[in-house]
CHARMM internal coordinates of N, CA and C (Angstrom, degrees):
IC EDIT
DIST 1 N 1 CA 1.4496
DIST 1 CA 1 C 1.5302
ANGL 1 N 1 CA 1 C 111.65
DIST 1 C 2 N 1.3378
ANGL 1 CA 1 C 2 N 116.83
DIHE 1 N 1 CA 1 C 2 N -37.53
DIST 2 N 2 CA 1.4526
ANGL 1 C 2 N 2 CA 120.30
DIHE 1 CA 1 C 2 N 2 CA -179.77
DIST 2 CA 2 C 1.5156
ANGL 2 N 2 CA 2 C 112.61
DIHE 1 C 2 N 2 CA 2 C -65.84
DIST 2 C 3 N 1.3562
ANGL 2 CA 2 C 3 N 116.03
DIHE 2 N 2 CA 2 C 3 N -35.79
DIST 3 N 3 CA 1.4596
ANGL 2 C 3 N 3 CA 119.62
DIHE 2 CA 2 C 3 N 3 CA 179.94
DIST 3 CA 3 C 1.5178
ANGL 3 N 3 CA 3 C 111.01
DIHE 2 C 3 N 3 CA 3 C -68.15
DIST 3 C 4 N 1.3223
ANGL 3 CA 3 C 4 N 115.97
DIHE 3 N 3 CA 3 C 4 N -35.75
DIST 4 N 4 CA 1.4614
ANGL 3 C 4 N 4 CA 119.76
DIHE 3 CA 3 C 4 N 4 CA 177.68
DIST 4 CA 4 C 1.5182
ANGL 4 N 4 CA 4 C 110.42
DIHE 3 C 4 N 4 CA 4 C -64.03
DIST 4 C 5 N 1.3223
ANGL 4 CA 4 C 5 N 117.20
DIHE 4 N 4 CA 4 C 5 N -37.68
DIST 5 N 5 CA 1.4597
ANGL 4 C 5 N 5 CA 120.62
DIHE 4 CA 4 C 5 N 5 CA 179.18
DIST 5 CA 5 C 1.5319
ANGL 5 N 5 CA 5 C 111.13
DIHE 4 C 5 N 5 CA 5 C -65.56
DIST 5 C 6 N 1.3331
ANGL 5 CA 5 C 6 N 116.86
DIHE 5 N 5 CA 5 C 6 N -38.87
DIST 6 N 6 CA 1.4620
ANGL 5 C 6 N 6 CA 119.75
DIHE 5 CA 5 C 6 N 6 CA 179.49
DIST 6 CA 6 C 1.5207
ANGL 6 N 6 CA 6 C 109.91
DIHE 5 C 6 N 6 CA 6 C -64.84
DIST 6 C 7 N 1.3224
ANGL 6 CA 6 C 7 N 116.38
DIHE 6 N 6 CA 6 C 7 N -43.16
DIST 7 N 7 CA 1.4740
ANGL 6 C 7 N 7 CA 120.08
DIHE 6 CA 6 C 7 N 7 CA 179.10
DIST 7 CA 7 C 1.5254
ANGL 7 N 7 CA 7 C 109.87
DIHE 6 C 7 N 7 CA 7 C -65.48
DIST 7 C 8 N 1.3243
ANGL 7 CA 7 C 8 N 116.81
DIHE 7 N 7 CA 7 C 8 N -43.21
DIST 8 N 8 CA 1.4625
ANGL 7 C 8 N 8 CA 120.46
DIHE 7 CA 7 C 8 N 8 CA 178.65
DIST 8 CA 8 C 1.5226
ANGL 8 N 8 CA 8 C 110.67
DIHE 7 C 8 N 8 CA 8 C -60.07
DIST 8 C 9 N 1.3313
ANGL 8 CA 8 C 9 N 117.15
DIHE 8 N 8 CA 8 C 9 N -42.12
DIST 9 N 9 CA 1.4626
ANGL 8 C 9 N 9 CA 120.85
DIHE 8 CA 8 C 9 N 9 CA 179.17
DIST 9 CA 9 C 1.5321
ANGL 9 N 9 CA 9 C 111.01
DIHE 8 C 9 N 9 CA 9 C -64.65
DIST 9 C 10 N 1.3418
ANGL 9 CA 9 C 10 N 117.09
DIHE 9 N 9 CA 9 C 10 N -39.93
DIST 10 N 10 CA 1.4699
ANGL 9 C 10 N 10 CA 120.24
DIHE 9 CA 9 C 10 N 10 CA 179.50
DIST 10 CA 10 C 1.5252
ANGL 10 N 10 CA 10 C 110.67
DIHE 9 C 10 N 10 CA 10 C -65.01
DIST 10 C 11 N 1.3238
ANGL 10 CA 10 C 11 N 116.76
DIHE 10 N 10 CA 10 C 11 N -43.70
DIST 11 N 11 CA 1.4671
ANGL 10 C 11 N 11 CA 120.29
DIHE 10 CA 10 C 11 N 11 CA 179.36
DIST 11 CA 11 C 1.5252
ANGL 11 N 11 CA 11 C 109.94
DIHE 10 C 11 N 11 CA 11 C -65.39
DIST 11 C 12 N 1.3340
ANGL 11 CA 11 C 12 N 116.73
DIHE 11 N 11 CA 11 C 12 N -40.95
DIST 12 N 12 CA 1.4630
ANGL 11 C 12 N 12 CA 121.09
DIHE 11 CA 11 C 12 N 12 CA 178.46
DIST 12 CA 12 C 1.5328
ANGL 12 N 12 CA 12 C 110.60
DIHE 11 C 12 N 12 CA 12 C -61.99
DIST 12 C 13 N 1.3313
ANGL 12 CA 12 C 13 N 115.99
DIHE 12 N 12 CA 12 C 13 N -42.66
DIST 13 N 13 CA 1.4641
ANGL 12 C 13 N 13 CA 119.90
DIHE 12 CA 12 C 13 N 13 CA 178.53
DIST 13 CA 13 C 1.5241
ANGL 13 N 13 CA 13 C 110.56
DIHE 12 C 13 N 13 CA 13 C -64.86
DIST 13 C 14 N 1.3264
ANGL 13 CA 13 C 14 N 116.85
DIHE 13 N 13 CA 13 C 14 N -41.12
DIST 14 N 14 CA 1.4664
ANGL 13 C 14 N 14 CA 121.73
DIHE 13 CA 13 C 14 N 14 CA 178.15
DIST 14 CA 14 C 1.5280
ANGL 14 N 14 CA 14 C 110.35
DIHE 13 C 14 N 14 CA 14 C -60.34
DIST 14 C 15 N 1.3367
ANGL 14 CA 14 C 15 N 116.09
DIHE 14 N 14 CA 14 C 15 N -44.34
DIST 15 N 15 CA 1.4638
ANGL 14 C 15 N 15 CA 121.01
DIHE 14 CA 14 C 15 N 15 CA 179.30
DIST 15 CA 15 C 1.5238
ANGL 15 N 15 CA 15 C 110.60
DIHE 14 C 15 N 15 CA 15 C -59.12
DIST 15 C 16 N 1.3394
ANGL 15 CA 15 C 16 N 116.93
DIHE 15 N 15 CA 15 C 16 N -50.07
DIST 16 N 16 CA 1.4528
ANGL 15 C 16 N 16 CA 119.69
DIHE 15 CA 15 C 16 N 16 CA -176.56
DIST 16 CA 16 C 1.5287
ANGL 16 N 16 CA 16 C 111.71
DIHE 15 C 16 N 16 CA 16 C -69.65
DIST 16 C 17 N 1.3291
ANGL 16 CA 16 C 17 N 117.47
DIHE 16 N 16 CA 16 C 17 N -28.15
DIST 17 N 17 CA 1.4632
ANGL 16 C 17 N 17 CA 119.83
DIHE 16 CA 16 C 17 N 17 CA 174.49
DIST 17 CA 17 C 1.5307
ANGL 17 N 17 CA 17 C 110.30
DIHE 16 C 17 N 17 CA 17 C -64.50
DIST 17 C 18 N 1.3278
ANGL 17 CA 17 C 18 N 116.29
DIHE 17 N 17 CA 17 C 18 N -42.57
DIST 18 N 18 CA 1.4661
ANGL 17 C 18 N 18 CA 119.88
DIHE 17 CA 17 C 18 N 18 CA 178.11
DIST 18 CA 18 C 1.5330
ANGL 18 N 18 CA 18 C 111.38
DIHE 17 C 18 N 18 CA 18 C -66.11
DIST 18 C 19 N 1.3171
ANGL 18 CA 18 C 19 N 117.34
DIHE 18 N 18 CA 18 C 19 N -39.83
DIST 19 N 19 CA 1.4688
ANGL 18 C 19 N 19 CA 120.72
DIHE 18 CA 18 C 19 N 19 CA 177.71
DIST 19 CA 19 C 1.5302
ANGL 19 N 19 CA 19 C 109.75
DIHE 18 C 19 N 19 CA 19 C -62.20
DIST 19 C 20 N 1.3247
ANGL 19 CA 19 C 20 N 116.44
DIHE 19 N 19 CA 19 C 20 N -45.73
DIST 20 N 20 CA 1.4595
ANGL 19 C 20 N 20 CA 120.35
DIHE 19 CA 19 C 20 N 20 CA 179.82
DIST 20 CA 20 C 1.5278
ANGL 20 N 20 CA 20 C 111.25
DIHE 19 C 20 N 20 CA 20 C -61.35
DIST 20 C 21 N 1.3253
ANGL 20 CA 20 C 21 N 116.26
DIHE 20 N 20 CA 20 C 21 N -43.86
DIST 21 N 21 CA 1.4602
ANGL 20 C 21 N 21 CA 119.24
DIHE 20 CA 20 C 21 N 21 CA 179.33
DIST 21 CA 21 C 1.5266
ANGL 21 N 21 CA 21 C 111.23
DIHE 20 C 21 N 21 CA 21 C -64.19
DIST 21 C 22 N 1.3160
ANGL 21 CA 21 C 22 N 117.45
DIHE 21 N 21 CA 21 C 22 N -38.72
DIST 22 N 22 CA 1.4576
ANGL 21 C 22 N 22 CA 120.41
DIHE 21 CA 21 C 22 N 22 CA 177.21
DIST 22 CA 22 C 1.5180
ANGL 22 N 22 CA 22 C 111.62
DIHE 21 C 22 N 22 CA 22 C -62.26
DIST 22 C 23 N 1.3249
ANGL 22 CA 22 C 23 N 116.88
DIHE 22 N 22 CA 22 C 23 N -43.98
DIST 23 N 23 CA 1.4669
ANGL 22 C 23 N 23 CA 120.57
DIHE 22 CA 22 C 23 N 23 CA 178.43
DIST 23 CA 23 C 1.5294
ANGL 23 N 23 CA 23 C 111.49
DIHE 22 C 23 N 23 CA 23 C -64.69
DIST 23 C 24 N 1.3300
ANGL 23 CA 23 C 24 N 116.47
DIHE 23 N 23 CA 23 C 24 N -39.01
DIST 24 N 24 CA 1.4636
ANGL 23 C 24 N 24 CA 120.17
DIHE 23 CA 23 C 24 N 24 CA 178.41
DIST 24 CA 24 C 1.5214
ANGL 24 N 24 CA 24 C 110.47
DIHE 23 C 24 N 24 CA 24 C -62.98
DIST 24 C 25 N 1.3286
ANGL 24 CA 24 C 25 N 117.47
DIHE 24 N 24 CA 24 C 25 N -43.55
DIST 25 N 25 CA 1.4611
ANGL 24 C 25 N 25 CA 120.16
DIHE 24 CA 24 C 25 N 25 CA 179.83
DIST 25 CA 25 C 1.5237
ANGL 25 N 25 CA 25 C 111.94
DIHE 24 C 25 N 25 CA 25 C -64.25
DIST 25 C 26 N 1.3084
ANGL 25 CA 25 C 26 N 117.43
DIHE 25 N 25 CA 25 C 26 N -40.19
DIST 26 N 26 CA 1.4663
ANGL 25 C 26 N 26 CA 120.38
DIHE 25 CA 25 C 26 N 26 CA 178.78
DIST 26 CA 26 C 1.5311
ANGL 26 N 26 CA 26 C 109.75
DIHE 25 C 26 N 26 CA 26 C -64.65
DIST 26 C 27 N 1.3348
ANGL 26 CA 26 C 27 N 116.68
DIHE 26 N 26 CA 26 C 27 N -45.29
DIST 27 N 27 CA 1.4670
ANGL 26 C 27 N 27 CA 120.32
DIHE 26 CA 26 C 27 N 27 CA 179.26
DIST 27 CA 27 C 1.5310
ANGL 27 N 27 CA 27 C 110.82
DIHE 26 C 27 N 27 CA 27 C -62.54
DIST 27 C 28 N 1.3321
ANGL 27 CA 27 C 28 N 116.30
DIHE 27 N 27 CA 27 C 28 N -41.82
DIST 28 N 28 CA 1.4648
ANGL 27 C 28 N 28 CA 118.99
DIHE 27 CA 27 C 28 N 28 CA 179.49
DIST 28 CA 28 C 1.5189
ANGL 28 N 28 CA 28 C 111.93
DIHE 27 C 28 N 28 CA 28 C -66.12
DIST 28 C 29 N 1.3084
ANGL 28 CA 28 C 29 N 117.21
DIHE 28 N 28 CA 28 C 29 N -38.22
DIST 29 N 29 CA 1.4661
ANGL 28 C 29 N 29 CA 120.02
DIHE 28 CA 28 C 29 N 29 CA 177.55
DIST 29 CA 29 C 1.5239
ANGL 29 N 29 CA 29 C 110.63
DIHE 28 C 29 N 29 CA 29 C -61.06
DIST 29 C 30 N 1.3156
ANGL 29 CA 29 C 30 N 116.63
DIHE 29 N 29 CA 29 C 30 N -42.72
DIST 30 N 30 CA 1.4677
ANGL 29 C 30 N 30 CA 120.28
DIHE 29 CA 29 C 30 N 30 CA 178.61
DIST 30 CA 30 C 1.5273
ANGL 30 N 30 CA 30 C 110.64
DIHE 29 C 30 N 30 CA 30 C -64.65
DIST 30 C 31 N 1.3416
ANGL 30 CA 30 C 31 N 116.80
DIHE 30 N 30 CA 30 C 31 N -43.79
DIST 31 N 31 CA 1.4657
ANGL 30 C 31 N 31 CA 120.07
DIHE 30 CA 30 C 31 N 31 CA 179.54
DIST 31 CA 31 C 1.5276
ANGL 31 N 31 CA 31 C 111.93
DIHE 30 C 31 N 31 CA 31 C -64.77
DIST 31 C 32 N 1.3255
ANGL 31 CA 31 C 32 N 117.37
DIHE 31 N 31 CA 31 C 32 N -38.09
DIST 32 N 32 CA 1.4725
ANGL 31 C 32 N 32 CA 119.77
DIHE 31 CA 31 C 32 N 32 CA 179.26
DIST 32 CA 32 C 1.5222
ANGL 32 N 32 CA 32 C 110.74
DIHE 31 C 32 N 32 CA 32 C -66.96
DIST 32 C 33 N 1.3282
ANGL 32 CA 32 C 33 N 116.65
DIHE 32 N 32 CA 32 C 33 N -36.71
DIST 33 N 33 CA 1.4648
ANGL 32 C 33 N 33 CA 119.27
DIHE 32 CA 32 C 33 N 33 CA 177.01
DIST 33 CA 33 C 1.5217
ANGL 33 N 33 CA 33 C 110.27
DIHE 32 C 33 N 33 CA 33 C -65.67
DIST 33 C 34 N 1.3309
ANGL 33 CA 33 C 34 N 116.54
DIHE 33 N 33 CA 33 C 34 N -39.90
DIST 34 N 34 CA 1.4700
ANGL 33 C 34 N 34 CA 120.23
DIHE 33 CA 33 C 34 N 34 CA -178.05
DIST 34 CA 34 C 1.5313
ANGL 34 N 34 CA 34 C 112.25
DIHE 33 C 34 N 34 CA 34 C -77.12
DIST 34 C 35 N 1.3408
ANGL 34 CA 34 C 35 N 117.36
DIHE 34 N 34 CA 34 C 35 N -37.54
DIST 35 N 35 CA 1.4634
ANGL 34 C 35 N 35 CA 121.90
DIHE 34 CA 34 C 35 N 35 CA -175.33
DIST 35 CA 35 C 1.5335
ANGL 35 N 35 CA 35 C 109.77
DIHE 34 C 35 N 35 CA 35 C -132.92
DIST 35 C 36 N 1.3154
ANGL 35 CA 35 C 36 N 118.28
DIHE 35 N 35 CA 35 C 36 N 79.91
DIST 36 N 36 CA 1.4734
ANGL 35 C 36 N 36 CA 120.35
DIHE 35 CA 35 C 36 N 36 CA -177.45
DIST 36 CA 36 C 1.5294
ANGL 36 N 36 CA 36 C 114.02
DIHE 35 C 36 N 36 CA 36 C -60.08
DIST 36 C 37 N 1.3198
ANGL 36 CA 36 C 37 N 118.55
DIHE 36 N 36 CA 36 C 37 N -24.86
DIST 37 N 37 CA 1.4699
ANGL 36 C 37 N 37 CA 121.37
DIHE 36 CA 36 C 37 N 37 CA -179.09
DIST 37 CA 37 C 1.5267
ANGL 37 N 37 CA 37 C 111.84
DIHE 36 C 37 N 37 CA 37 C -67.52
DIST 37 C 38 N 1.3158
ANGL 37 CA 37 C 38 N 117.79
DIHE 37 N 37 CA 37 C 38 N -20.42
DIST 38 N 38 CA 1.4661
ANGL 37 C 38 N 38 CA 121.42
DIHE 37 CA 37 C 38 N 38 CA -178.60
DIST 38 CA 38 C 1.5310
ANGL 38 N 38 CA 38 C 112.39
DIHE 37 C 38 N 38 CA 38 C -88.35
DIST 38 C 39 N 1.3075
ANGL 38 CA 38 C 39 N 118.19
DIHE 38 N 38 CA 38 C 39 N 8.28
DIST 39 N 39 CA 1.4624
ANGL 38 C 39 N 39 CA 121.83
DIHE 38 CA 38 C 39 N 39 CA -174.88
DIST 39 CA 39 C 1.5323
ANGL 39 N 39 CA 39 C 112.11
DIHE 38 C 39 N 39 CA 39 C -54.12
DIST 39 C 40 N 1.3184
ANGL 39 CA 39 C 40 N 117.66
DIHE 39 N 39 CA 39 C 40 N -48.53
DIST 40 N 40 CA 1.4681
ANGL 39 C 40 N 40 CA 120.89
DIHE 39 CA 39 C 40 N 40 CA -177.28
DIST 40 CA 40 C 1.5253
ANGL 40 N 40 CA 40 C 111.46
DIHE 39 C 40 N 40 CA 40 C -60.94
DIST 40 C 41 N 1.3205
ANGL 40 CA 40 C 41 N 117.25
DIHE 40 N 40 CA 40 C 41 N -48.08
DIST 41 N 41 CA 1.4613
ANGL 40 C 41 N 41 CA 121.09
DIHE 40 CA 40 C 41 N 41 CA -178.69
DIST 41 CA 41 C 1.5289
ANGL 41 N 41 CA 41 C 111.83
DIHE 40 C 41 N 41 CA 41 C -64.76
DIST 41 C 42 N 1.3324
ANGL 41 CA 41 C 42 N 116.68
DIHE 41 N 41 CA 41 C 42 N -40.20
DIST 42 N 42 CA 1.4562
ANGL 41 C 42 N 42 CA 119.97
DIHE 41 CA 41 C 42 N 42 CA -178.96
DIST 42 CA 42 C 1.5273
ANGL 42 N 42 CA 42 C 112.20
DIHE 41 C 42 N 42 CA 42 C -69.03
DIST 42 C 43 N 1.3111
ANGL 42 CA 42 C 43 N 116.42
DIHE 42 N 42 CA 42 C 43 N -39.98
DIST 43 N 43 CA 1.4712
ANGL 42 C 43 N 43 CA 119.65
DIHE 42 CA 42 C 43 N 43 CA 178.07
DIST 43 CA 43 C 1.5277
ANGL 43 N 43 CA 43 C 110.24
DIHE 42 C 43 N 43 CA 43 C -66.30
DIST 43 C 44 N 1.3164
ANGL 43 CA 43 C 44 N 117.37
DIHE 43 N 43 CA 43 C 44 N -41.77
DIST 44 N 44 CA 1.4597
ANGL 43 C 44 N 44 CA 120.93
DIHE 43 CA 43 C 44 N 44 CA 177.84
DIST 44 CA 44 C 1.5241
ANGL 44 N 44 CA 44 C 111.49
DIHE 43 C 44 N 44 CA 44 C -61.73
DIST 44 C 45 N 1.3171
ANGL 44 CA 44 C 45 N 116.61
DIHE 44 N 44 CA 44 C 45 N -43.83
DIST 45 N 45 CA 1.4654
ANGL 44 C 45 N 45 CA 120.51
DIHE 44 CA 44 C 45 N 45 CA 178.73
DIST 45 CA 45 C 1.5270
ANGL 45 N 45 CA 45 C 110.85
DIHE 44 C 45 N 45 CA 45 C -64.31
DIST 45 C 46 N 1.3195
ANGL 45 CA 45 C 46 N 116.75
DIHE 45 N 45 CA 45 C 46 N -37.71
DIST 46 N 46 CA 1.4650
ANGL 45 C 46 N 46 CA 120.62
DIHE 45 CA 45 C 46 N 46 CA 178.22
DIST 46 CA 46 C 1.5215
ANGL 46 N 46 CA 46 C 110.98
DIHE 45 C 46 N 46 CA 46 C -62.55
DIST 46 C 47 N 1.3218
ANGL 46 CA 46 C 47 N 116.81
DIHE 46 N 46 CA 46 C 47 N -46.49
DIST 47 N 47 CA 1.4610
ANGL 46 C 47 N 47 CA 119.59
DIHE 46 CA 46 C 47 N 47 CA 178.83
DIST 47 CA 47 C 1.5252
ANGL 47 N 47 CA 47 C 111.39
DIHE 46 C 47 N 47 CA 47 C -61.50
DIST 47 C 48 N 1.3082
ANGL 47 CA 47 C 48 N 116.70
DIHE 47 N 47 CA 47 C 48 N -38.44
DIST 48 N 48 CA 1.4579
ANGL 47 C 48 N 48 CA 120.73
DIHE 47 CA 47 C 48 N 48 CA 178.98
DIST 48 CA 48 C 1.5279
ANGL 48 N 48 CA 48 C 111.23
DIHE 47 C 48 N 48 CA 48 C -63.82
DIST 48 C 49 N 1.3209
ANGL 48 CA 48 C 49 N 117.13
DIHE 48 N 48 CA 48 C 49 N -47.34
DIST 49 N 49 CA 1.4630
ANGL 48 C 49 N 49 CA 121.69
DIHE 48 CA 48 C 49 N 49 CA -179.52
DIST 49 CA 49 C 1.5281
ANGL 49 N 49 CA 49 C 110.76
DIHE 48 C 49 N 49 CA 49 C -64.41
DIST 49 C 50 N 1.3120
ANGL 49 CA 49 C 50 N 116.97
DIHE 49 N 49 CA 49 C 50 N -44.96
DIST 50 N 50 CA 1.4692
ANGL 49 C 50 N 50 CA 120.31
DIHE 49 CA 49 C 50 N 50 CA -179.36
DIST 50 CA 50 C 1.5259
ANGL 50 N 50 CA 50 C 110.39
DIHE 49 C 50 N 50 CA 50 C -65.47
DIST 50 C 51 N 1.3098
ANGL 50 CA 50 C 51 N 117.38
DIHE 50 N 50 CA 50 C 51 N -42.75
DIST 51 N 51 CA 1.4626
ANGL 50 C 51 N 51 CA 120.08
DIHE 50 CA 50 C 51 N 51 CA 178.98
DIST 51 CA 51 C 1.5161
ANGL 51 N 51 CA 51 C 112.34
DIHE 50 C 51 N 51 CA 51 C -60.77
DIST 51 C 52 N 1.3141
ANGL 51 CA 51 C 52 N 116.86
DIHE 51 N 51 CA 51 C 52 N -45.32
DIST 52 N 52 CA 1.4703
ANGL 51 C 52 N 52 CA 120.26
DIHE 51 CA 51 C 52 N 52 CA 179.30
DIST 52 CA 52 C 1.5257
ANGL 52 N 52 CA 52 C 111.70
DIHE 51 C 52 N 52 CA 52 C -66.12
DIST 52 C 53 N 1.3239
ANGL 52 CA 52 C 53 N 116.69
DIHE 52 N 52 CA 52 C 53 N -41.00
DIST 53 N 53 CA 1.4658
ANGL 52 C 53 N 53 CA 118.59
DIHE 52 CA 52 C 53 N 53 CA -179.69
DIST 53 CA 53 C 1.5276
ANGL 53 N 53 CA 53 C 111.25
DIHE 52 C 53 N 53 CA 53 C -67.92
DIST 53 C 54 N 1.3329
ANGL 53 CA 53 C 54 N 117.69
DIHE 53 N 53 CA 53 C 54 N -34.01
DIST 54 N 54 CA 1.4613
ANGL 53 C 54 N 54 CA 120.02
DIHE 53 CA 53 C 54 N 54 CA 176.85
DIST 54 CA 54 C 1.5213
ANGL 54 N 54 CA 54 C 111.53
DIHE 53 C 54 N 54 CA 54 C -68.25
DIST 54 C 55 N 1.3218
ANGL 54 CA 54 C 55 N 118.13
DIHE 54 N 54 CA 54 C 55 N -35.63
DIST 55 N 55 CA 1.4596
ANGL 54 C 55 N 55 CA 120.74
DIHE 54 CA 54 C 55 N 55 CA 175.38
DIST 55 CA 55 C 1.5233
ANGL 55 N 55 CA 55 C 111.30
DIHE 54 C 55 N 55 CA 55 C -64.25
DIST 55 C 56 N 1.3166
ANGL 55 CA 55 C 56 N 117.01
DIHE 55 N 55 CA 55 C 56 N -42.68
DIST 56 N 56 CA 1.4682
ANGL 55 C 56 N 56 CA 120.71
DIHE 55 CA 55 C 56 N 56 CA 177.71
DIST 56 CA 56 C 1.5262
ANGL 56 N 56 CA 56 C 109.59
DIHE 55 C 56 N 56 CA 56 C -64.23
DIST 56 C 57 N 1.3154
ANGL 56 CA 56 C 57 N 116.54
DIHE 56 N 56 CA 56 C 57 N -43.89
DIST 57 N 57 CA 1.4646
ANGL 56 C 57 N 57 CA 120.94
DIHE 56 CA 56 C 57 N 57 CA 179.65
DIST 57 CA 57 C 1.5264
ANGL 57 N 57 CA 57 C 111.17
DIHE 56 C 57 N 57 CA 57 C -62.24
DIST 57 C 58 N 1.3212
ANGL 57 CA 57 C 58 N 117.57
DIHE 57 N 57 CA 57 C 58 N -41.35
DIST 58 N 58 CA 1.4665
ANGL 57 C 58 N 58 CA 120.77
DIHE 57 CA 57 C 58 N 58 CA 178.37
DIST 58 CA 58 C 1.5284
ANGL 58 N 58 CA 58 C 110.71
DIHE 57 C 58 N 58 CA 58 C -61.47
DIST 58 C 59 N 1.3140
ANGL 58 CA 58 C 59 N 116.99
DIHE 58 N 58 CA 58 C 59 N -39.42
DIST 59 N 59 CA 1.4643
ANGL 58 C 59 N 59 CA 120.57
DIHE 58 CA 58 C 59 N 59 CA 176.84
DIST 59 CA 59 C 1.5171
ANGL 59 N 59 CA 59 C 111.78
DIHE 58 C 59 N 59 CA 59 C -63.41
DIST 59 C 60 N 1.3193
ANGL 59 CA 59 C 60 N 116.79
DIHE 59 N 59 CA 59 C 60 N -41.69
DIST 60 N 60 CA 1.4691
ANGL 59 C 60 N 60 CA 120.59
DIHE 59 CA 59 C 60 N 60 CA 178.26
DIST 60 CA 60 C 1.5255
ANGL 60 N 60 CA 60 C 111.51
DIHE 59 C 60 N 60 CA 60 C -64.43
DIST 60 C 61 N 1.3284
ANGL 60 CA 60 C 61 N 116.44
DIHE 60 N 60 CA 60 C 61 N -42.57
DIST 61 N 61 CA 1.4654
ANGL 60 C 61 N 61 CA 120.11
DIHE 60 CA 60 C 61 N 61 CA 179.86
DIST 61 CA 61 C 1.5209
ANGL 61 N 61 CA 61 C 110.33
DIHE 60 C 61 N 61 CA 61 C -65.68
DIST 61 C 62 N 1.3210
ANGL 61 CA 61 C 62 N 117.58
DIHE 61 N 61 CA 61 C 62 N -40.77
DIST 62 N 62 CA 1.4643
ANGL 61 C 62 N 62 CA 120.47
DIHE 61 CA 61 C 62 N 62 CA 178.27
DIST 62 CA 62 C 1.5216
ANGL 62 N 62 CA 62 C 110.73
DIHE 61 C 62 N 62 CA 62 C -62.64
DIST 62 C 63 N 1.3149
ANGL 62 CA 62 C 63 N 117.87
DIHE 62 N 62 CA 62 C 63 N -42.67
DIST 63 N 63 CA 1.4541
ANGL 62 C 63 N 63 CA 121.70
DIHE 62 CA 62 C 63 N 63 CA 178.10
DIST 63 CA 63 C 1.5249
ANGL 63 N 63 CA 63 C 110.33
DIHE 62 C 63 N 63 CA 63 C -61.62
DIST 63 C 64 N 1.3157
ANGL 63 CA 63 C 64 N 117.05
DIHE 63 N 63 CA 63 C 64 N -43.40
DIST 64 N 64 CA 1.4646
ANGL 63 C 64 N 64 CA 120.70
DIHE 63 CA 63 C 64 N 64 CA 179.87
DIST 64 CA 64 C 1.5231
ANGL 64 N 64 CA 64 C 110.30
DIHE 63 C 64 N 64 CA 64 C -65.55
DIST 64 C 65 N 1.3333
ANGL 64 CA 64 C 65 N 117.63
DIHE 64 N 64 CA 64 C 65 N -40.78
DIST 65 N 65 CA 1.4585
ANGL 64 C 65 N 65 CA 121.28
DIHE 64 CA 64 C 65 N 65 CA -178.97
DIST 65 CA 65 C 1.5333
ANGL 65 N 65 CA 65 C 110.69
DIHE 64 C 65 N 65 CA 65 C -66.25
DIST 65 C 66 N 1.3139
ANGL 65 CA 65 C 66 N 116.78
DIHE 65 N 65 CA 65 C 66 N -40.98
DIST 66 N 66 CA 1.4575
ANGL 65 C 66 N 66 CA 120.28
DIHE 65 CA 65 C 66 N 66 CA -178.79
DIST 66 CA 66 C 1.5239
ANGL 66 N 66 CA 66 C 111.99
DIHE 65 C 66 N 66 CA 66 C -69.05
DIST 66 C 67 N 1.3181
ANGL 66 CA 66 C 67 N 117.95
DIHE 66 N 66 CA 66 C 67 N -22.01
DIST 67 N 67 CA 1.4498
ANGL 66 C 67 N 67 CA 120.19
DIHE 66 CA 66 C 67 N 67 CA -179.12
DIST 67 CA 67 C 1.5284
ANGL 67 N 67 CA 67 C 112.29
DIHE 66 C 67 N 67 CA 67 C -88.47
DIST 67 C 68 N 1.3410
ANGL 67 CA 67 C 68 N 117.54
DIHE 67 N 67 CA 67 C 68 N -5.67
DIST 68 N 68 CA 1.4608
ANGL 67 C 68 N 68 CA 120.51
DIHE 67 CA 67 C 68 N 68 CA 177.57
DIST 68 CA 68 C 1.5226
ANGL 68 N 68 CA 68 C 109.91
DIHE 67 C 68 N 68 CA 68 C -69.02
DIST 68 C 69 N 1.3108
ANGL 68 CA 68 C 69 N 117.35
DIHE 68 N 68 CA 68 C 69 N 149.84
DIST 69 N 69 CA 1.4644
ANGL 68 C 69 N 69 CA 119.29
DIHE 68 CA 68 C 69 N 69 CA 174.14
DIST 69 CA 69 C 1.5285
ANGL 69 N 69 CA 69 C 110.58
DIHE 68 C 69 N 69 CA 69 C -62.45
DIST 69 C 70 N 1.3107
ANGL 69 CA 69 C 70 N 117.23
DIHE 69 N 69 CA 69 C 70 N 150.25
DIST 70 N 70 CA 1.4551
ANGL 69 C 70 N 70 CA 121.62
DIHE 69 CA 69 C 70 N 70 CA -177.03
DIST 70 CA 70 C 1.5247
ANGL 70 N 70 CA 70 C 111.82
DIHE 69 C 70 N 70 CA 70 C -60.37
DIST 70 C 71 N 1.3114
ANGL 70 CA 70 C 71 N 119.27
DIHE 70 N 70 CA 70 C 71 N -25.06
DIST 71 N 71 CA 1.4496
ANGL 70 C 71 N 71 CA 122.56
DIHE 70 CA 70 C 71 N 71 CA -179.98
DIST 71 CA 71 C 1.5333
ANGL 71 N 71 CA 71 C 110.71
DIHE 70 C 71 N 71 CA 71 C -64.44
DIST 71 C 72 N 1.3116
ANGL 71 CA 71 C 72 N 117.26
DIHE 71 N 71 CA 71 C 72 N -36.91
DIST 72 N 72 CA 1.4565
ANGL 71 C 72 N 72 CA 121.46
DIHE 71 CA 71 C 72 N 72 CA -176.89
DIST 72 CA 72 C 1.5219
ANGL 72 N 72 CA 72 C 112.77
DIHE 71 C 72 N 72 CA 72 C -80.54
DIST 72 C 73 N 1.3229
ANGL 72 CA 72 C 73 N 118.04
DIHE 72 N 72 CA 72 C 73 N -15.53
DIST 73 N 73 CA 1.4605
ANGL 72 C 73 N 73 CA 120.72
DIHE 72 CA 72 C 73 N 73 CA -175.17
DIST 73 CA 73 C 1.4898
ANGL 73 N 73 CA 73 C 112.43
DIHE 72 C 73 N 73 CA 73 C -82.84
END
COOR INIT
IC SEED 1 N 1 CA 1 C
IC BUILD
């Protein structure tokens, strides 16, 4: 039961990471349309946020994978 919870938490975190990234992209698209001069700064910030969130997500997936029974690995 505990392993199922870890996997559920990892999938839940993955889902919310994708939702957050989608919202960030929509907000950035609107800002770029309104302020084209900020394109460089907004793209740089986007890469930073996505990179950090992917590192966190990779850690969650690794934790979930390590908690699986050896039979499933």
